[in-house]
C-alpha positions as CSV (number, residue, x, y, z in Angstrom):
1,M,-97.2,138.4,-122.4
2,P,-94.9,139.4,-119.5
3,A,-93.4,136.8,-117.2
4,A,-95.5,138.1,-114.3
5,C,-98.7,137.2,-116.2
6,E,-97.3,133.7,-117.0
7,S,-96.9,133.1,-113.2
8,V,-100.6,133.8,-112.8
9,L,-101.4,130.7,-114.8
10,E,-99.9,128.5,-112.0
11,D,-103.0,129.1,-109.9
12,I,-105.6,129.2,-112.7
13,E,-107.9,126.3,-112.0
14,D,-109.8,126.7,-115.2
15,I,-109.8,128.7,-118.4
16,V,-113.5,128.7,-118.9
17,S,-113.8,130.2,-122.3
18,A,-112.8,127.7,-124.9
19,E,-112.1,130.4,-127.4
20,D,-109.5,132.1,-125.1
21,L,-105.9,131.5,-126.0
22,K,-103.4,131.1,-123.2
23,P,-101.0,134.0,-122.7
24,H,-98.0,132.2,-124.2
25,D,-100.2,131.1,-127.1
26,R,-101.2,134.6,-127.8
27,H,-97.5,135.6,-127.7
28,F,-96.5,133.2,-130.4
29,V,-99.6,133.8,-132.5
30,R,-98.8,137.5,-132.7
31,K,-95.4,136.8,-134.2
32,N,-97.0,135.2,-137.2
33,V,-99.7,137.8,-137.7
34,F,-99.5,139.7,-141.0
35,P,-101.4,142.9,-141.5
36,K,-104.4,142.7,-143.6
37,V,-106.0,145.5,-145.7
38,R,-109.4,146.1,-144.3
39,K,-112.2,147.1,-146.6
40,R,-113.6,150.5,-146.0
41,S,-117.1,150.3,-144.7
42,S,-119.7,153.0,-144.7
43,Q,-120.5,154.6,-141.4
44,K,-124.1,153.4,-141.5
45,N,-122.9,149.8,-141.4
46,V,-120.8,150.3,-138.2
47,Q,-122.2,148.5,-135.2
48,A,-122.6,151.2,-132.5
49,D,-122.4,148.7,-129.7
50,E,-119.5,146.6,-131.0
51,E,-117.0,146.0,-128.3
52,P,-113.4,147.1,-129.0
53,P,-110.7,144.5,-129.3
54,S,-109.3,143.4,-125.9
55,D,-105.9,144.7,-126.7
56,S,-107.3,148.2,-127.1
57,I,-108.9,148.2,-123.7
58,I,-107.0,150.1,-121.0
59,P,-107.4,148.5,-117.6
60,G,-107.5,150.6,-114.4
61,V,-109.9,153.3,-115.6
62,Q,-113.3,151.4,-115.4
63,K,-116.0,151.8,-112.8
64,I,-116.6,148.8,-110.5
65,W,-119.6,148.0,-108.4
66,I,-119.0,145.6,-105.4
67,R,-121.8,143.7,-103.7
68,T,-121.1,141.5,-100.6
69,W,-123.3,139.1,-98.8
70,G,-122.7,137.2,-95.6
71,C,-120.5,137.4,-92.5
72,S,-118.0,139.9,-91.3
73,H,-115.2,137.8,-92.6
74,N,-116.7,138.1,-96.1
75,N,-117.2,141.8,-95.6
76,S,-113.6,142.3,-94.7
77,D,-112.6,140.4,-97.9
78,G,-114.8,142.8,-99.9
79,E,-113.2,145.8,-98.3
80,Y,-109.7,144.5,-99.2
81,M,-110.7,143.9,-102.8
82,A,-112.2,147.4,-103.1
83,G,-109.0,148.9,-101.6
84,Q,-106.7,147.1,-104.1
85,L,-108.9,148.0,-107.1
86,A,-109.1,151.7,-106.0
87,A,-105.3,151.8,-105.5
88,Y,-104.8,150.5,-109.0
89,G,-107.0,153.3,-110.4
90,Y,-110.4,151.7,-110.8
91,K,-113.3,153.8,-109.5
92,I,-115.5,152.1,-106.9
93,T,-119.1,153.2,-107.5
94,D,-122.3,152.8,-105.5
95,D,-124.3,152.9,-108.7
96,S,-124.6,149.5,-110.3
97,A,-126.1,150.9,-113.4
98,E,-123.0,153.0,-114.3
99,A,-120.5,150.3,-113.4
100,D,-118.5,148.6,-116.2
101,L,-117.9,145.5,-114.0
102,W,-119.8,143.9,-111.1
103,L,-117.7,142.2,-108.4
104,L,-120.2,139.8,-106.6
105,N,-118.8,138.5,-103.2
106,S,-121.1,135.6,-102.2
107,C,-122.2,133.8,-99.1
108,T,-123.0,130.0,-99.0
109,V,-124.6,129.7,-95.6
110,K,-128.2,129.8,-96.7
111,N,-130.2,129.2,-99.8
112,P,-131.7,132.7,-99.9
113,A,-128.2,134.3,-99.9
114,E,-127.1,132.1,-102.9
115,D,-130.4,132.9,-104.7
116,H,-129.7,136.6,-104.4
117,F,-126.2,136.0,-105.7
118,R,-127.5,133.9,-108.7
119,N,-130.1,136.6,-109.5
120,S,-127.5,139.3,-109.4
121,I,-125.4,137.4,-111.9
122,K,-128.4,137.1,-114.2
123,K,-129.1,140.8,-113.9
124,A,-125.5,141.7,-114.7
125,Q,-125.5,139.5,-117.8
126,E,-128.8,141.1,-118.9
127,G,-127.2,144.5,-118.5
128,K,-124.1,143.5,-120.5
129,K,-121.9,144.0,-117.5
130,K,-118.6,142.3,-117.0
131,V,-118.7,140.0,-114.0
132,V,-116.2,138.7,-111.4
133,L,-117.4,136.3,-108.8
134,A,-115.9,135.9,-105.3
135,G,-116.8,134.5,-101.9
136,C,-117.8,131.1,-100.6
137,V,-120.3,130.0,-103.3
138,P,-117.9,129.7,-106.3
139,Q,-115.1,128.6,-104.0
140,A,-117.1,125.6,-102.8
141,Q,-118.8,124.7,-106.1
142,P,-116.9,126.4,-109.0
143,R,-118.4,124.0,-111.6
144,Q,-122.1,124.9,-111.1
145,E,-123.8,125.5,-114.4
146,Y,-124.8,129.1,-113.7
147,L,-121.1,130.0,-113.0
148,K,-120.0,128.7,-116.4
149,G,-117.9,131.1,-118.4
150,L,-117.4,133.6,-115.5
151,S,-114.2,134.7,-113.8
152,I,-113.7,133.6,-110.2
153,I,-111.4,135.0,-107.5
154,G,-111.0,132.4,-104.6
155,V,-111.3,133.3,-101.0
156,Q,-107.6,133.0,-100.4
157,Q,-106.7,134.8,-103.6
158,I,-108.2,138.2,-102.9
159,D,-104.8,139.8,-103.1
160,R,-104.9,139.1,-106.9
161,V,-108.3,140.6,-107.6
162,V,-106.7,143.3,-109.8
163,E,-105.3,140.6,-112.1
164,V,-108.7,138.9,-112.4
165,V,-110.6,142.1,-113.0
166,E,-108.0,143.2,-115.6
167,E,-108.3,139.9,-117.6
168,T,-112.1,140.0,-117.3
169,I,-112.3,143.5,-118.7
170,K,-110.3,142.3,-121.6
171,G,-112.9,139.6,-122.3
172,H,-111.1,136.6,-120.8
173,S,-112.5,134.2,-118.2
174,V,-110.1,133.1,-115.5
175,R,-110.4,131.3,-112.2
176,L,-107.9,131.6,-109.3
177,L,-108.9,129.1,-106.6
178,G,-105.6,128.0,-105.1
179,Q,-104.6,128.0,-101.4
180,K,-101.9,130.2,-99.9
181,K,-99.1,128.1,-98.6
182,D,-95.6,128.5,-97.1
183,N,-93.3,125.5,-97.3
184,G,-96.3,123.3,-97.8
185,K,-98.3,124.7,-94.9
186,R,-101.6,126.4,-95.5
187,L,-101.7,130.1,-94.5
188,G,-104.6,132.1,-93.2
189,G,-105.0,133.9,-96.5
190,A,-103.9,137.1,-98.2
191,R,-101.6,139.6,-96.5
192,L,-103.3,141.7,-93.8
193,D,-101.5,145.0,-94.8
194,L,-103.2,145.3,-98.2
195,P,-105.1,148.5,-99.1
196,K,-108.6,148.6,-97.8
197,I,-111.8,150.7,-98.2
198,R,-113.9,150.2,-95.1
199,K,-117.7,150.4,-95.3
200,N,-117.5,152.1,-91.9
201,P,-114.3,154.1,-91.6
202,L,-114.4,153.8,-87.8
203,I,-114.5,150.0,-87.7
204,E,-111.7,147.6,-88.8
205,I,-112.6,143.9,-89.3
206,I,-109.6,141.6,-88.8
207,S,-109.9,138.0,-89.8
208,I,-107.6,136.2,-87.4
209,N,-107.9,132.8,-89.0
210,T,-109.8,131.1,-91.8
211,G,-111.6,127.7,-91.7
212,C,-112.3,125.6,-88.7
213,L,-111.7,122.3,-86.9
214,N,-115.3,121.1,-87.1
215,A,-117.3,119.1,-89.7
216,C,-120.8,120.3,-89.0
217,T,-123.3,118.3,-91.2
218,Y,-125.2,121.4,-92.3
219,C,-122.3,123.7,-93.1
220,K,-121.4,124.6,-96.6
221,T,-118.8,127.2,-95.5
222,K,-116.4,124.4,-94.6
223,H,-116.3,123.4,-98.3
224,A,-115.1,126.9,-99.1
225,R,-112.9,128.0,-96.2
226,G,-111.4,124.6,-95.4
227,D,-109.6,123.6,-92.3
228,L,-108.2,125.9,-89.7
229,A,-105.3,128.2,-90.8
230,S,-104.3,131.1,-88.4
231,Y,-102.4,134.3,-88.9
232,P,-99.3,134.8,-86.7
233,I,-99.9,137.0,-83.7
234,E,-97.3,139.6,-84.8
235,E,-99.1,140.2,-88.1
236,L,-102.5,140.7,-86.4
237,V,-101.0,143.1,-83.9
238,D,-99.4,145.1,-86.7
239,R,-102.7,145.2,-88.5
240,A,-104.4,146.6,-85.4
241,K,-101.7,149.3,-85.0
242,Q,-102.1,150.3,-88.6
243,S,-105.8,150.5,-88.3
244,F,-105.7,152.8,-85.3
245,Q,-103.3,155.0,-87.2
246,E,-105.8,155.2,-90.0
247,G,-108.5,156.5,-87.6
248,V,-110.3,153.4,-86.6
249,C,-111.8,153.4,-83.1
250,E,-113.3,149.9,-83.0
251,I,-111.8,146.5,-84.0
252,W,-113.8,143.4,-84.7
253,L,-112.0,140.1,-84.6
254,T,-113.7,137.6,-86.9
255,S,-113.3,134.1,-88.4
256,E,-115.4,131.0,-88.9
257,D,-114.4,130.1,-85.2
258,T,-112.3,132.6,-83.3
259,G,-112.1,130.2,-80.3
260,A,-110.0,127.7,-82.4
261,Y,-107.5,130.4,-83.2
262,G,-103.8,129.3,-83.0
263,R,-104.3,125.6,-82.6
264,D,-102.5,125.1,-85.9
265,I,-99.5,127.3,-85.1
266,G,-98.9,126.5,-81.4
267,T,-100.7,129.3,-79.7
268,D,-104.3,130.2,-78.6
269,L,-106.9,132.9,-78.5
270,P,-106.2,134.4,-75.0
271,T,-102.5,134.8,-75.9
272,L,-103.5,136.8,-79.0
273,L,-106.0,138.9,-77.1
274,W,-103.6,139.9,-74.4
275,K,-101.1,141.1,-77.1
276,L,-103.9,143.1,-78.8
277,V,-105.1,144.9,-75.7
278,E,-101.6,146.3,-75.2
279,V,-102.0,148.3,-78.4
280,I,-105.6,149.5,-78.1
281,P,-105.5,153.2,-77.4
282,E,-107.8,154.8,-74.7
283,G,-111.2,155.4,-76.1
284,A,-111.0,152.6,-78.6
285,M,-112.7,149.2,-78.2
286,L,-112.2,145.5,-79.3
287,R,-115.1,143.2,-80.1
288,L,-114.5,139.5,-80.2
289,G,-116.3,137.4,-82.8
290,M,-118.1,134.1,-82.8
291,T,-116.6,131.2,-80.9
292,N,-117.9,127.6,-80.6
293,P,-118.4,126.1,-77.0
294,P,-115.7,123.4,-77.2
295,Y,-112.8,125.7,-77.6
296,I,-113.8,128.4,-75.2
297,L,-114.3,125.8,-72.5
298,E,-110.5,125.4,-72.2
299,H,-109.8,129.1,-71.6
300,L,-112.8,130.2,-69.5
301,E,-110.6,131.8,-66.7
302,E,-108.4,133.8,-69.1
303,M,-111.4,134.8,-71.3
304,A,-113.3,136.1,-68.3
305,K,-110.3,138.3,-67.4
306,I,-110.0,139.6,-71.0
307,L,-113.7,140.3,-71.3
308,N,-113.5,142.4,-68.1
309,H,-110.8,144.6,-69.7
310,P,-112.0,148.2,-70.1
311,R,-111.1,148.3,-73.8
312,V,-112.8,145.0,-74.6
313,Y,-116.5,144.7,-75.0
314,A,-118.1,142.4,-72.5
315,F,-119.8,140.5,-75.3
316,L,-119.4,137.1,-76.7
317,H,-121.3,135.2,-79.5
318,I,-121.5,131.5,-78.7
319,P,-123.8,129.6,-81.0
320,V,-125.7,126.8,-79.4
321,Q,-127.9,125.9,-82.5
322,S,-130.1,123.5,-80.5
323,A,-130.8,122.6,-76.8
324,S,-131.2,118.9,-77.7
325,D,-128.2,116.7,-77.4
326,S,-129.5,114.3,-80.0
327,V,-129.9,117.1,-82.5
328,L,-126.4,118.4,-81.6
329,M,-125.0,114.9,-82.2
330,D,-126.7,114.8,-85.7
331,M,-125.2,118.2,-86.4
332,K,-121.7,116.9,-85.3
333,R,-121.3,120.0,-83.1
334,E,-118.8,118.2,-80.7
335,Y,-120.4,119.5,-77.5
336,C,-123.5,119.0,-75.4
337,V,-126.0,121.4,-73.9
338,A,-124.3,121.1,-70.5
339,D,-121.1,122.4,-72.1
340,F,-122.9,125.5,-73.4
341,K,-124.5,126.1,-70.1
342,Q,-121.2,125.8,-68.3
343,V,-119.7,128.5,-70.5
344,V,-122.6,130.9,-70.2
345,D,-123.0,130.4,-66.4
346,F,-119.3,130.9,-65.8
347,L,-119.0,134.0,-67.9
348,K,-122.2,135.5,-66.4
349,E,-120.7,135.0,-62.9
350,K,-117.2,136.3,-63.7
351,V,-118.1,139.1,-66.1
352,P,-121.0,141.0,-64.6
353,G,-123.4,142.3,-67.2
354,I,-121.9,140.4,-70.1
355,T,-124.0,140.1,-73.2
356,I,-124.2,136.6,-74.6
357,A,-125.5,136.2,-78.2
358,T,-126.4,132.8,-79.6
359,D,-127.8,131.1,-82.7
360,I,-130.7,128.7,-83.1
361,I,-131.5,126.5,-86.1
362,C,-135.2,125.6,-86.3
363,G,-136.2,122.4,-88.0
364,F,-132.9,120.6,-88.4
365,P,-133.5,117.1,-89.9
366,G,-134.8,114.7,-87.2
367,E,-135.7,117.5,-84.8
368,T,-138.8,116.4,-82.9
369,D,-141.3,118.5,-81.0
370,E,-139.7,117.5,-77.8
371,D,-136.2,118.6,-79.1
372,F,-137.6,121.9,-80.1
373,Q,-139.3,122.5,-76.7
374,E,-135.9,121.9,-75.1
375,T,-134.6,124.8,-77.2
376,M,-137.5,127.0,-76.2
377,K,-136.8,126.3,-72.5
378,L,-133.1,127.2,-73.0
379,V,-134.1,130.6,-74.5
380,E,-136.6,131.2,-71.7
381,L,-134.0,130.4,-69.1
382,Y,-131.3,132.7,-70.4
383,R,-133.4,135.3,-72.2
384,F,-130.6,136.1,-74.6
385,P,-130.7,139.8,-75.6
386,S,-129.2,138.9,-79.0
387,L,-130.6,135.8,-80.7
388,F,-130.1,134.8,-84.3
389,I,-132.9,132.6,-85.4
390,N,-132.4,130.6,-88.6
391,Q,-134.9,128.3,-90.3
392,F,-133.0,125.2,-91.6
393,Y,-132.1,125.2,-95.3
394,P,-130.5,122.0,-96.7
395,R,-127.3,123.1,-98.5
396,P,-126.3,120.9,-101.6
397,G,-123.4,118.6,-100.9
398,T,-123.8,118.6,-97.1
399,P,-124.7,115.4,-95.1
400,A,-127.7,117.2,-93.6
401,A,-129.2,117.6,-97.1
402,K,-129.4,113.8,-97.4
403,M,-131.2,113.4,-94.0
404,P,-135.0,113.0,-93.7
405,Q,-136.3,116.6,-93.7
406,V,-138.7,118.3,-91.3
407,P,-141.8,119.5,-93.2
408,A,-141.5,123.1,-94.4
409,A,-144.6,124.1,-92.6
410,V,-143.3,122.7,-89.3
411,K,-139.9,124.5,-89.7
412,K,-141.7,127.8,-90.4
413,Q,-144.0,127.4,-87.4
414,R,-141.1,126.6,-85.1
415,T,-139.2,129.7,-86.4
416,K,-142.3,131.8,-85.7
417,D,-142.8,130.4,-82.2
418,L,-139.2,131.0,-81.2
419,S,-139.4,134.6,-82.6
420,Q,-142.5,135.2,-80.6
421,L,-140.7,134.0,-77.5
422,F,-137.8,136.3,-78.1
423,H,-140.0,139.3,-78.5
424,S,-142.0,138.4,-75.4
425,Y,-139.3,139.5,-73.0
426,N,-137.5,142.9,-72.6
427,P,-133.9,142.3,-71.6
428,Y,-133.2,145.9,-71.0
429,D,-136.1,147.0,-68.7
430,H,-133.8,146.9,-65.7
431,K,-131.5,149.4,-67.3
432,V,-134.1,152.2,-67.8
433,G,-132.8,155.2,-65.9
434,E,-129.2,154.1,-65.9
435,R,-126.4,156.3,-67.2
436,Q,-124.1,154.7,-69.8
437,R,-120.8,155.4,-71.5
438,V,-121.2,154.8,-75.2
439,L,-119.0,154.8,-78.3
440,V,-120.6,156.2,-81.4
441,T,-119.5,154.4,-84.6
442,E,-122.2,154.8,-87.2
443,E,-125.6,156.2,-88.3
444,S,-128.9,154.4,-88.7
445,F,-130.3,153.7,-92.1
446,D,-132.6,156.7,-92.1
447,S,-129.8,159.0,-90.8
448,N,-132.0,160.1,-88.0
449,Y,-130.0,158.4,-85.3
450,Y,-126.4,157.9,-84.2
451,V,-125.7,154.3,-83.3
452,A,-123.6,153.7,-80.2
453,H,-122.7,150.8,-78.0
454,N,-122.0,150.6,-74.2
455,P,-119.3,148.4,-72.7
456,F,-121.5,145.4,-73.0
457,Y,-122.1,146.0,-76.7
458,E,-125.7,146.8,-76.1
459,Q,-126.8,149.0,-78.9
460,E,-128.3,152.4,-78.4
461,F,-129.9,154.9,-80.8
462,R,-129.6,158.6,-80.2
463,R,-131.6,161.2,-82.2
464,S,-129.3,163.2,-84.5
465,A,-128.9,166.8,-83.2
466,Q,-129.6,168.1,-86.7
467,N,-133.2,167.0,-86.4
468,G,-133.8,169.5,-83.6
469,T,-135.4,166.9,-81.3
470,N,-134.5,165.5,-77.9
471,W,-132.2,162.5,-77.8
472,K,-133.8,159.2,-77.0
473,A,-132.1,156.0,-76.1
474,Q,-133.6,152.8,-77.5
475,P,-131.6,149.7,-76.4
476,S,-132.1,146.9,-78.8
477,A,-131.1,143.2,-79.1
478,E,-131.3,143.3,-82.8
479,I,-128.5,144.9,-84.8
480,P,-129.7,146.6,-88.0
481,G,-127.7,147.0,-91.2
482,K,-125.3,149.9,-91.7
483,T,-125.1,152.5,-94.3
484,Q,-122.2,154.5,-95.5
485,P,-122.9,158.3,-95.5
486,S,-122.2,160.1,-98.7
487,S,-120.6,163.4,-97.9
488,C,-117.2,163.5,-96.2
489,M,-114.9,165.5,-94.0
490,A,-111.4,165.1,-92.6
491,L,-111.0,164.3,-89.0
492,Q,-107.9,163.7,-86.9
493,L,-108.5,161.2,-84.0
494,P,-106.5,161.8,-80.8
495,W,-104.3,158.7,-80.9
496,Q,-103.1,159.4,-84.4
497,Q,-99.5,160.5,-84.6
498,G,-98.2,163.9,-85.6
499,G,-100.6,164.9,-88.4
500,G,-100.4,161.6,-90.2
501,G,-103.3,159.3,-91.1
502,L,-106.1,161.7,-91.7
503,K,-109.4,159.8,-91.8
504,I,-112.3,160.4,-94.2
505,L,-115.5,160.5,-92.2
506,S,-119.1,161.5,-92.8
507,V,-120.1,165.1,-92.4
508,S,-123.3,163.8,-90.7
509,L,-121.0,162.2,-88.1
510,A,-119.3,165.4,-87.3
511,L,-120.7,165.2,-83.8
512,L,-118.7,162.1,-83.3
513,A,-115.5,164.1,-82.6
514,V,-117.2,165.8,-79.7
515,L,-118.8,162.6,-78.4
516,V,-115.5,160.8,-78.4
517,M,-113.6,163.6,-76.7
518,F,-116.3,163.7,-74.0
519,Y,-116.0,160.0,-73.7
520,Y,-112.4,160.4,-72.7
521,R,-113.4,162.9,-70.0
522,G,-115.9,160.5,-68.5
523,M,-119.0,162.0,-69.8
524,K,-122.1,159.8,-69.4
525,T,-125.3,160.0,-71.3
526,E,-128.6,159.2,-69.7
527,L,-131.0,156.6,-71.1
């Protein structure tokens, strides 16, 4: 076994299969192997489905199917893993049936997401597929029974996905769960300049940090992502530049809490954002990810200036979770409802038209009817155009799972009541008849619409010209899933330098080139 493979063992948390020899053991065993004369067997006795010896398998030629659940951070990790595997020679396929190996990139936020993950593992095993697990579920609880015997790539080890896949294809089970460190200090994760296959070729997701500073009693992600670890500003700026050269026209900044960025390395979020806007070309946009109220409070003035920048969406996701201070205290959210209102009121005053998105958890342990009514009043007050409503699920190993639970029927009813309130108001009625500048970045599921956003990240659907119908705008507070079109074309975006960095885009998005060019010239489309 080469020396490079021996170094892999330093981060191997577990060799799951008891029958597997370690690399250096295999090396010495082979020295003592004497050839044996095999008895000739008749063709009819040969097992048709017998797997070849691991030494005869050639890695880098197999087909791999990748499935990702969860947040934009997890999706970025999935894109990086796909890019590295493709660069090594593996074929990334959309057909799970034809794949030789399934790479399942999990989310641990809710029970349903983990249930889907567990069911996919079972389906893969029933189909005799090789399996590699990634994401927050195995990172947080690698010794769960249903993960036994399977290879795992940790959330900070995605730059070594090729090694894990290679060993798994050979029939070995390995687990890389270590942390990235430099002189003993934990890093943000794998390098940002790794190869990447984006689900949407026009959008780059950049994880600016991993982990957080909180200890929310309901959160399982903390067990996987750990404490705050930020990437240096220069590395993030370089990644943004690289992305624009590759044809990207929209950047999403993501992490478990973008507002906490830089506290571990002596900087802060506004400092990063001002550096990033310097390199955003005209016509491209930056979207800021979720930030918790405590950390944005310290930078309200600077954040308002940044959110007014013409190349930054006037959009911010600030999860409140509950409008009851007693519930927030049980959650250990480290702010009160007055803090949240201060942030929202200030930004609404200083950034006219800003879109504020928030999250609500219905039925947290100990939540009374009075607590829930306070939350209903908050939503009625602000009429959030984007509201993520979550029924509480107790996650194993979290403090909230040990608290007295709200009855399931009550949780379900509160979720339903809040959903009805959300759908009872129309946050965009006052914009009917306005003319808006939009940036088109994707297609709808049914390919009948182009999906665009205005400067406030309000989503609009426009009927595809290929359907021969009039275009119709449909502003919406709910952001649907995205699909990756199948057929491709080459397109050179205006800010790409001298013939380099051709980008592969969908033929069905051919109109995008025209739209983007008109965007530069100030064309406005009518709602």
